[in-house]
C-alpha positions in Angstrom: -114.7 -40.7 -68.3 -114.3 -43.9 -66.4 -111.3 -46.0 -67.1 -113.3 -48.3 -69.4 -114.7 -45.4 -71.3 -111.2 -43.9 -71.7 -109.9 -47.2 -73.1 -112.8 -47.5 -75.5 -112.2 -44.0 -76.8 -108.4 -44.0 -77.0 -107.4 -47.7 -77.1 -106.1 -49.6 -74.1 -102.5 -48.6 -73.1 -100.0 -51.4 -73.4 -97.2 -51.7 -70.8 -93.8 -52.7 -72.1 -91.1 -54.1 -69.8 -87.9 -52.1 -69.4 -84.9 -54.3 -70.1 -81.2 -53.3 -70.0 -79.1 -54.2 -73.0 -76.8 -56.4 -70.9 -79.9 -58.0 -69.2 -78.7 -57.0 -65.7 -81.3 -56.3 -63.0 -82.8 -52.8 -63.2 -81.2 -50.3 -60.8 -83.3 -49.1 -57.9 -85.6 -46.3 -58.8 -85.9 -47.3 -62.5 -89.5 -48.1 -63.6 -90.1 -51.7 -64.5 -92.5 -50.8 -67.3 -93.2 -47.9 -69.8 -96.6 -47.4 -71.5 -96.9 -47.1 -75.2 -99.9 -45.0 -76.3 -102.5 -46.6 -78.6 -102.9 -45.3 -82.2 -106.0 -43.4 -81.3 -103.9 -41.2 -79.0 -102.1 -39.7 -82.0 -103.2 -36.1 -82.6 -102.8 -33.9 -85.6 -101.2 -30.5 -84.9 -104.4 -28.5 -85.2 -106.0 -30.9 -82.7 -103.3 -30.5 -80.1 -103.7 -28.4 -77.0 -101.0 -27.2 -74.7 -101.9 -27.1 -71.0 -99.7 -25.4 -68.4 -99.7 -27.1 -65.1 -97.7 -27.4 -61.9 -98.0 -23.9 -60.5 -96.7 -24.8 -57.1 -93.7 -22.4 -57.4 -95.7 -19.5 -58.9 -96.4 -16.3 -57.1 -97.7 -12.8 -57.7 -94.8 -10.4 -57.2 -97.0 -7.5 -56.1 -98.3 -9.7 -53.2 -95.5 -12.1 -52.4 -91.8 -11.4 -52.5 -89.5 -14.3 -53.1 -85.8 -14.1 -53.3 -84.9 -17.3 -55.1 -85.8 -19.0 -58.3 -86.8 -22.7 -58.6 -86.6 -22.9 -62.4 -83.7 -24.8 -64.1 -80.3 -23.1 -64.0 -80.3 -22.7 -67.8 -83.4 -20.5 -67.7 -82.5 -18.4 -64.7 -82.1 -14.6 -65.6 -78.9 -12.8 -64.5 -80.5 -10.7 -61.8 -81.2 -13.8 -59.7 -77.4 -14.3 -59.5 -76.2 -10.6 -59.3 -79.0 -8.9 -57.4 -80.0 -11.5 -54.7 -81.5 -8.7 -52.6 -84.2 -8.0 -55.3 -87.0 -10.5 -55.8 -87.6 -12.0 -59.3 -90.6 -10.4 -61.1 -92.5 -10.7 -64.3 -89.5 -9.4 -66.3 -87.6 -12.5 -65.0 -90.3 -14.6 -66.7 -89.8 -12.8 -69.9 -86.1 -13.8 -69.9 -87.1 -17.4 -69.3 -89.7 -17.3 -72.0 -87.1 -16.1 -74.5 -84.9 -19.0 -73.6 -87.8 -21.4 -74.1 -88.7 -19.9 -77.5 -85.1 -20.4 -78.6 -85.1 -24.0 -77.4 -88.2 -24.7 -79.5 -86.8 -23.4 -82.7 -83.2 -24.4 -82.2 -81.2 -27.6 -82.1 -80.4 -27.1 -78.4 -81.0 -24.7 -75.6 -79.4 -21.2 -75.8 -77.6 -21.7 -72.4 -76.6 -25.2 -71.5 -74.0 -27.2 -69.7 -73.3 -30.9 -69.0 -73.8 -30.1 -65.3 -75.6 -26.7 -65.2 -74.6 -24.4 -62.4 -74.6 -20.7 -61.7 -71.1 -20.0 -63.0 -71.1 -21.8 -66.3 -74.5 -20.3 -67.0 -73.3 -16.8 -66.2 -70.3 -17.4 -68.4 -72.7 -17.8 -71.3 -74.7 -14.8 -70.3 -71.7 -12.4 -70.3 -71.1 -10.8 -73.7 -70.8 -7.3 -72.3 -69.2 -6.2 -69.1 -72.4 -5.3 -67.3 -72.1 -6.3 -63.6 -68.6 -7.6 -64.5 -67.0 -6.8 -61.1 -69.8 -8.5 -59.2 -69.0 -12.0 -60.7 -66.4 -13.3 -58.4 -65.4 -16.3 -60.6 -65.2 -14.4 -63.8 -61.4 -14.9 -64.3 -62.0 -18.7 -64.6 -63.7 -18.0 -67.9 -62.5 -14.6 -69.2 -59.4 -12.4 -69.1 -59.6 -8.9 -67.7 -60.7 -7.6 -71.2 -63.7 -9.9 -71.2 -62.3 -12.3 -73.8 -63.0 -16.0 -73.2 -60.0 -18.0 -72.2 -61.2 -21.0 -74.2 -62.8 -20.1 -77.5 -64.4 -16.9 -78.8 -67.4 -15.1 -77.4 -70.4 -16.4 -79.4 -73.0 -13.9 -80.5 -76.7 -14.7 -80.9 -76.5 -14.2 -84.7 -73.7 -16.8 -84.9 -75.6 -19.3 -82.7 -78.7 -18.7 -85.0 -76.7 -19.9 -88.0 -75.1 -22.9 -86.3 -78.1 -24.1 -84.1 -81.1 -23.1 -86.2 -80.2 -22.6 -89.9 -77.6 -25.3 -90.4 -79.6 -28.1 -88.8 -82.5 -27.1 -91.1 -80.3 -27.3 -94.1 -79.0 -30.7 -93.1 -82.4 -32.3 -93.0 -83.9 -30.5 -96.0 -86.1 -28.0 -94.0 -86.8 -24.5 -95.3 -84.5 -22.0 -93.6 -85.9 -19.0 -91.8 -85.6 -16.1 -94.2 -83.7 -12.9 -93.5 -86.7 -10.8 -92.6 -88.2 -13.3 -90.1 -84.7 -13.9 -88.7 -84.2 -10.2 -88.0 -87.6 -9.8 -86.4 -87.2 -12.9 -84.3 -83.7 -11.9 -83.0 -84.9 -8.4 -82.4 -87.8 -9.7 -80.2 -85.5 -12.1 -78.3 -82.9 -9.4 -77.6 -85.6 -7.2 -76.2 -86.8 -10.0 -74.0 -83.2 -10.8 -72.8 -81.9 -7.3 -72.0 -79.3 -7.8 -69.3 -81.0 -5.4 -66.9 -84.5 -6.6 -66.0 -86.0 -3.1 -66.1 -85.0 -2.7 -69.7 -86.7 -5.9 -71.0 -89.9 -5.7 -73.0 -93.2 -6.6 -71.3 -95.5 -9.5 -72.2 -97.8 -7.1 -74.0 -94.8 -5.6 -76.0 -93.7 -9.1 -76.9 -97.1 -9.9 -78.2 -97.1 -6.8 -80.3 -93.6 -7.4 -81.7 -93.1 -7.7 -85.5 -92.3 -11.4 -85.3 -95.4 -12.2 -83.2 -97.7 -10.1 -85.5 -96.3 -11.4 -88.8 -95.3 -14.9 -88.0 -96.1 -16.2 -84.5 -99.8 -15.2 -84.1 -100.9 -15.8 -87.7 -99.5 -19.4 -87.5 -101.6 -19.9 -84.3 -104.7 -18.3 -85.9 -104.3 -20.7 -88.9 -104.2 -23.7 -86.7 -107.2 -22.5 -84.7 -109.2 -21.3 -87.7 -109.6 -17.9 -86.1 -108.3 -14.3 -86.5 -108.3 -13.4 -82.9 -106.0 -14.2 -80.0 
């Protein structure tokens, strides 16, 4: 569509000036306007489409070997830190996908930090002593027995209660029942096996109980189809 046709179909976008509370001049690099979408831009859930874009960092592991990851620190799988001589592969994407699924259903990301970096991300990864001796800065976070110096080790089940179920209760949302919770955590744990070779594949993830009983049926209902 031309610009005029776009505006006719979806309403003309209205720019709004960006103003600091104290009325000071805007710092350099801050946009002077933001654009508020018109009412016709609002979509119902079953009309919405998700498009993946920005594949500038993507590569096919069987063709290209790359020994670094450009994704955010909080989504980086442990082998990127501990096995720098091995290139990331599709199993690395499975770990990152699991982190993304958690972020969608939860109050906050599974691994996070005010200023994310390798060590405070690894500190959240380590619940077992896999590759323990390879983490040079481990004693800043844990004692020799693998116990956190500040606070207790937090298991996925405990995080599910505090970051998924409790926020739902607080706003009156229906909690995820025991059967779905067990299936979801089982899928995520398979996707986040510490060793990349032990993680489930994309096909196995799609065939997991949670995907078959909850994830895909929800998608089918939105799309009005029984196939995916």
